[in-house]
C-alpha positions as CSV (number, residue, x, y, z in Angstrom):
1,X,3.0,26.2,-25.9
2,X,-0.2,27.4,-24.2
3,X,-0.2,26.6,-20.6
4,X,-3.2,25.6,-18.4
5,X,-4.7,28.7,-16.6
6,X,-5.0,27.9,-12.7
7,X,-8.0,29.3,-10.8
8,X,-8.4,29.8,-7.2
9,X,-8.5,27.9,-5.0
10,X,-5.7,25.8,-6.6
11,X,-2.8,24.9,-4.0
12,X,-0.2,26.1,-6.6
13,X,-1.4,29.7,-6.6
14,X,-0.6,29.9,-2.8
15,X,2.8,28.3,-3.1
16,X,5.8,30.5,-2.7
17,X,7.7,30.9,-6.2
18,X,11.5,29.8,-6.6
19,X,13.8,32.6,-6.7
20,X,15.6,33.1,-10.1
21,X,19.1,34.6,-10.0
22,X,19.7,37.6,-12.5
23,X,22.0,35.5,-14.5
24,X,19.5,32.8,-15.2
25,X,16.8,35.1,-16.9
26,X,18.7,35.2,-20.1
27,X,18.9,31.5,-20.6
28,X,17.0,29.7,-23.5
29,X,14.8,27.7,-21.1
30,X,13.6,30.6,-18.9
31,X,13.1,32.7,-22.1
32,X,10.9,30.0,-23.6
33,X,8.8,30.0,-20.5
34,X,8.3,33.6,-20.5
35,X,7.3,33.5,-24.2
36,X,4.7,30.7,-23.4
37,X,3.3,32.8,-20.6
38,X,2.9,35.7,-22.8
39,X,1.1,33.4,-25.5
40,X,-1.3,31.9,-22.8
């Protein structure tokens, strides 16, 4: 899935990212997001 690319001054670009514990990196949901970001 290709995601919309946000441009400045979109407020989401100024928001602090949520910290993700290392054990969650291998979950299918996060891997799908990472794959989608690479595709985008």
